[in-house]
C-alpha positions as CSV (number, residue, x, y, z in Angstrom):
1,X,39.0,7.5,-18.8
2,X,36.6,10.0,-20.7
3,X,33.4,9.0,-21.5
4,X,31.9,8.1,-24.4
5,X,28.9,10.6,-25.3
6,X,25.9,8.5,-26.3
7,X,24.0,10.5,-29.0
8,X,20.3,11.1,-28.3
9,X,19.5,13.6,-31.4
10,X,21.3,11.1,-33.8
11,X,19.2,7.7,-32.5
12,X,15.8,10.1,-32.2
13,X,16.9,11.0,-35.6
14,X,16.8,7.3,-36.8
15,X,13.5,6.1,-34.8
16,X,11.8,8.7,-36.6
17,X,13.4,7.7,-39.8
18,X,11.9,4.1,-39.1
19,X,9.1,5.5,-38.2
20,X,8.5,7.7,-41.6
21,X,8.3,4.0,-42.8
22,X,6.3,2.7,-41.3
23,X,3.7,5.4,-41.7
24,X,4.0,5.3,-45.5
25,X,3.4,1.6,-45.0
26,X,0.1,2.4,-43.2
27,X,-1.0,4.8,-44.8
28,X,-1.0,2.3,-47.9
29,X,-2.5,-0.6,-46.0
30,X,-5.4,1.7,-44.3
31,X,-5.9,3.8,-47.1
32,X,-5.4,7.3,-44.8
33,X,-2.8,8.3,-42.4
34,X,-2.3,7.5,-38.7
35,X,-3.4,10.8,-36.4
36,X,-2.1,12.8,-33.5
37,X,-4.2,14.7,-31.6
38,X,-2.2,16.9,-29.2
39,X,-4.6,19.4,-26.9
40,X,-3.3,22.6,-25.6
41,X,-4.9,24.7,-22.4
42,X,-3.8,27.9,-21.9
43,X,-0.9,30.7,-23.3
44,X,2.1,29.0,-21.6
45,X,4.9,30.1,-23.9
46,X,6.6,26.9,-23.8
47,X,4.0,24.6,-24.3
48,X,2.7,26.6,-27.2
49,X,6.7,26.1,-28.1
50,X,7.1,22.3,-27.7
51,X,3.0,21.5,-29.4
52,X,4.1,23.5,-32.5
53,X,7.6,20.9,-32.2
54,X,5.3,18.3,-31.8
55,X,3.0,19.3,-34.8
56,X,5.9,19.9,-36.8
57,X,7.6,16.7,-36.1
58,X,4.0,14.8,-36.8
59,X,3.5,16.0,-40.2
60,X,6.8,15.3,-41.1
61,X,6.9,12.0,-40.4
62,X,4.3,11.3,-42.6
63,X,1.4,11.6,-40.2
64,X,-1.8,13.4,-39.6
65,X,-1.8,16.2,-37.1
66,X,-4.5,17.9,-35.3
67,X,-3.9,20.5,-33.3
68,X,-6.2,21.8,-30.6
69,X,-5.8,24.7,-28.6
70,X,-8.6,26.1,-25.5
71,X,-8.2,29.8,-23.8
72,X,-7.1,29.3,-20.4
73,X,-10.4,30.6,-19.5
74,X,-12.0,27.0,-20.9
75,X,-13.9,24.8,-18.2
76,X,-12.4,21.7,-17.4
77,X,-16.2,20.2,-19.2
78,X,-14.8,21.6,-22.1
79,X,-12.1,20.0,-22.5
80,X,-13.9,16.4,-21.3
81,X,-16.0,17.7,-23.9
82,X,-13.5,17.8,-26.4
83,X,-11.4,14.2,-25.5
84,X,-14.7,12.6,-25.6
85,X,-15.2,13.7,-29.0
86,X,-11.0,12.8,-30.3
87,X,-11.6,9.1,-28.2
88,X,-14.9,8.6,-30.7
89,X,-12.7,9.6,-33.4
90,X,-11.3,7.0,-35.7
91,X,-9.0,9.3,-37.7
92,X,-7.3,10.0,-34.3
93,X,-4.7,7.4,-33.0
94,X,-3.6,9.1,-30.3
95,X,-4.7,11.8,-27.5
96,X,-2.3,13.9,-25.8
97,X,-3.0,16.8,-23.5
98,X,0.3,18.8,-22.9
99,X,0.6,19.4,-19.4
100,X,0.5,21.3,-17.1
101,X,-3.2,22.5,-16.9
102,X,-4.9,25.3,-15.4
103,X,-5.3,25.2,-11.4
104,X,-9.2,24.9,-12.1
105,X,-8.5,21.6,-13.7
106,X,-8.0,18.7,-12.5
107,X,-4.9,16.6,-14.3
108,X,-6.1,13.4,-13.0
109,X,-9.1,13.8,-14.3
110,X,-8.5,14.5,-17.6
111,X,-6.2,11.8,-18.5
112,X,-8.6,8.9,-16.9
113,X,-11.0,10.7,-19.6
114,X,-8.7,9.9,-22.3
115,X,-9.0,6.5,-24.6
116,X,-6.1,4.6,-22.9
117,X,-5.5,2.9,-26.2
118,X,-5.1,6.1,-27.5
119,X,-2.8,7.8,-24.5
120,X,0.0,7.6,-26.2
121,X,2.1,9.1,-23.2
122,X,1.6,6.5,-21.2
123,X,0.2,8.7,-18.3
124,X,-3.4,6.3,-17.9
125,X,-3.6,4.2,-15.1
126,X,-4.3,1.2,-17.0
127,X,-1.3,2.0,-18.9
128,X,0.6,1.8,-15.7
129,X,-1.1,-1.4,-14.4
130,X,-0.6,-2.5,-17.5
131,X,3.6,-2.0,-18.3
132,X,3.5,-3.3,-14.1
133,X,2.1,-6.5,-15.2
134,X,3.7,-6.7,-18.3
135,X,0.8,-6.2,-20.7
136,X,0.9,-4.3,-24.2
137,X,0.2,-0.7,-23.8
138,X,1.4,2.7,-23.9
139,X,5.0,3.5,-21.7
140,X,5.7,7.2,-21.1
141,X,7.7,8.6,-23.6
142,X,10.6,9.8,-21.7
143,X,12.0,6.1,-19.9
144,X,10.8,4.3,-23.0
145,X,13.3,6.6,-24.5
146,X,15.8,5.5,-21.7
147,X,15.8,2.7,-22.2
148,X,16.0,2.3,-26.1
149,X,19.5,4.6,-25.7
150,X,20.3,1.8,-22.8
151,X,20.0,-1.3,-25.1
152,X,21.8,0.1,-28.6
153,X,24.8,0.9,-25.9
154,X,25.1,-1.8,-24.0
155,X,23.1,-4.6,-25.9
156,X,21.6,-6.9,-23.1
157,X,20.7,-5.3,-19.8
158,X,20.0,-8.6,-18.3
159,X,21.5,-9.0,-15.2
160,X,22.7,-5.4,-14.7
161,X,22.5,-3.9,-11.3
162,X,20.4,-0.3,-11.9
163,X,20.0,2.7,-9.9
164,X,17.0,4.8,-10.6
165,X,17.5,8.3,-9.0
166,X,13.8,9.9,-9.1
167,X,10.0,8.3,-8.1
168,X,7.9,10.7,-10.3
169,X,4.8,8.7,-12.0
170,X,6.4,9.9,-15.3
171,X,9.8,8.9,-15.6
172,X,11.4,7.3,-12.1
173,X,8.7,4.5,-11.4
174,X,7.8,3.8,-15.5
175,X,11.7,4.0,-16.2
176,X,12.2,0.8,-12.7
177,X,8.9,-0.9,-14.6
178,X,11.2,-1.1,-17.7
179,X,14.3,-2.3,-16.5
180,X,12.2,-4.8,-14.1
181,X,11.1,-6.2,-17.9
182,X,14.6,-6.0,-19.3
183,X,16.0,-8.2,-16.1
184,X,17.8,-5.6,-13.9
185,X,18.6,-6.1,-10.6
186,X,16.7,-2.4,-9.4
187,X,17.0,0.1,-7.3
188,X,14.3,3.1,-7.0
189,X,16.3,6.1,-4.9
190,X,15.2,9.1,-4.4
191,X,16.3,12.8,-2.6
192,X,15.7,11.1,0.7
193,X,17.2,7.7,0.1
194,X,20.0,7.5,3.2
195,X,23.5,7.6,2.2
196,X,22.5,7.7,-1.8
197,X,26.1,7.8,-2.7
198,X,27.3,4.6,-1.3
199,X,23.7,3.3,-3.4
200,X,24.8,5.2,-6.6
201,X,27.8,3.7,-6.8
202,X,26.9,-0.2,-7.2
203,X,25.2,0.3,-10.6
204,X,26.1,-0.5,-13.8
205,X,23.1,1.5,-14.7
206,X,22.5,5.2,-13.4
207,X,18.9,7.0,-14.2
208,X,19.0,10.7,-12.5
209,X,15.7,12.1,-12.9
210,X,15.1,14.2,-9.3
211,X,15.3,17.6,-10.9
212,X,18.3,18.8,-8.9
213,X,21.1,20.8,-10.8
214,X,24.0,19.0,-11.1
215,X,23.1,16.7,-7.4
216,X,24.8,13.3,-8.8
217,X,28.6,13.7,-8.5
218,X,31.2,12.2,-10.3
219,X,32.4,10.3,-7.0
220,X,29.1,8.8,-7.2
221,X,29.3,7.1,-10.4
222,X,31.3,3.5,-10.6
223,X,33.6,3.4,-13.0
224,X,32.7,2.3,-16.3
225,X,28.7,2.9,-15.1
226,X,26.2,3.6,-18.0
227,X,24.7,7.3,-17.1
228,X,21.6,8.3,-18.6
229,X,20.9,11.9,-17.4
230,X,17.0,12.9,-17.9
231,X,16.8,16.2,-15.4
232,X,17.1,19.4,-17.3
233,X,18.0,22.5,-15.3
234,X,18.8,26.2,-16.2
235,X,21.6,27.8,-13.9
236,X,21.5,31.2,-13.1
237,X,23.0,33.6,-15.7
238,X,26.8,34.5,-14.7
239,X,27.5,38.0,-15.2
240,X,27.0,39.7,-18.2
241,X,24.8,36.7,-19.6
242,X,21.2,36.6,-20.9
243,X,20.1,33.3,-20.0
244,X,22.0,30.4,-17.8
245,X,23.5,27.3,-18.8
246,X,21.2,24.3,-19.4
247,X,22.9,21.4,-16.9
248,X,21.4,17.7,-15.9
249,X,21.4,16.0,-12.6
250,X,24.8,15.2,-13.2
251,X,27.8,16.9,-12.9
252,X,28.6,16.5,-16.2
253,X,32.2,16.8,-16.2
254,X,33.0,14.8,-13.2
255,X,31.0,11.7,-13.9
256,X,32.4,11.7,-17.5
257,X,35.6,11.3,-16.0
258,X,34.6,8.2,-14.2
259,X,31.7,6.6,-16.3
260,X,32.1,4.8,-19.4
261,X,28.7,6.3,-21.3
262,X,26.9,9.3,-20.6
263,X,24.5,11.1,-22.4
264,X,25.4,14.9,-22.4
265,X,22.5,17.8,-21.2
266,X,21.4,18.9,-23.9
267,X,21.1,16.3,-26.7
268,X,20.9,13.2,-24.8
269,X,17.5,12.3,-23.5
270,X,15.6,15.3,-24.4
271,X,15.3,14.5,-28.3
272,X,14.3,11.1,-27.9
273,X,11.2,12.5,-26.0
274,X,9.0,13.6,-29.2
275,X,10.5,10.9,-31.0
276,X,9.5,8.3,-28.9
277,X,5.8,9.8,-28.7
278,X,5.6,9.4,-33.0
279,X,6.4,5.8,-32.7
280,X,4.0,5.4,-29.9
281,X,0.9,7.6,-32.3
282,X,2.2,5.1,-34.6
283,X,2.1,1.7,-32.6
284,X,-1.6,3.3,-31.7
285,X,-2.6,3.5,-35.3
286,X,-1.7,0.0,-36.4
287,X,-3.2,-1.5,-33.4
288,X,-6.1,0.5,-33.9
289,X,-7.0,-0.5,-37.9
290,X,-6.1,-4.6,-36.2
291,X,-2.6,-3.7,-38.5
292,X,0.6,-6.0,-37.8
293,X,3.9,-3.9,-36.9
294,X,7.1,-5.9,-37.8
295,X,8.8,-7.5,-34.8
296,X,11.0,-4.7,-33.2
297,X,10.8,-2.1,-36.0
298,X,10.4,0.6,-33.5
């Protein structure tokens, strides 16, 4: 048995196309573009690349991109003042502060300063609460992208046994809440779970988001299960190589011999994150202008 590959790259491209169509509709009704503001503090090279990609994809989708860059020496008060200004700006529908922040800034305080209705990352405690009780809000982009991939592959998820490995606020916890909302039976496991392989073996859906390279082995997977690998880890380089290869949290070779479907790394969950961010920004724009999105449009 060889698992079907779940092509996150293709699904993300399709989602961006839908966002672009609805962004044009929004612009014609609101007489302005939907706007996404991204704030970058400091000089982290990976963050710079990621912010640049977000800006390019925002513009490509027909939305306005507002980039704000602060020095690593900027004070927390300067960042909070910028966030307050963006909260008041009617042309800014979504605000994203790129993480991680410099050590002298309180990440939770900064996230809490963002208007929850512009919190397109879905990290604000109010949006976490909305998700927990089933109210409309914004959900972190990566787990929402995972659910989209699962529903595209499986249709209804109701009644399926799901195991989420990882309990972070960004992926594991919201992933579990989203699967509960889809009427799955959900177990949240982690590196300290007793008999973890046995827990994973009973799952129809496995979402691995623990941050350990190839931790989940092929013999942990129930035959025919759907495996979503959120992890992205770089192995040490082999002799003569400049960089080590990228792998997920799942042993892809072993798992793909057993699973029914699996996301590759790279090319699985990764491309979904920015696509869902654009989706969230567009949803925010429609809500901020009091416009109604077509049901299940994105």
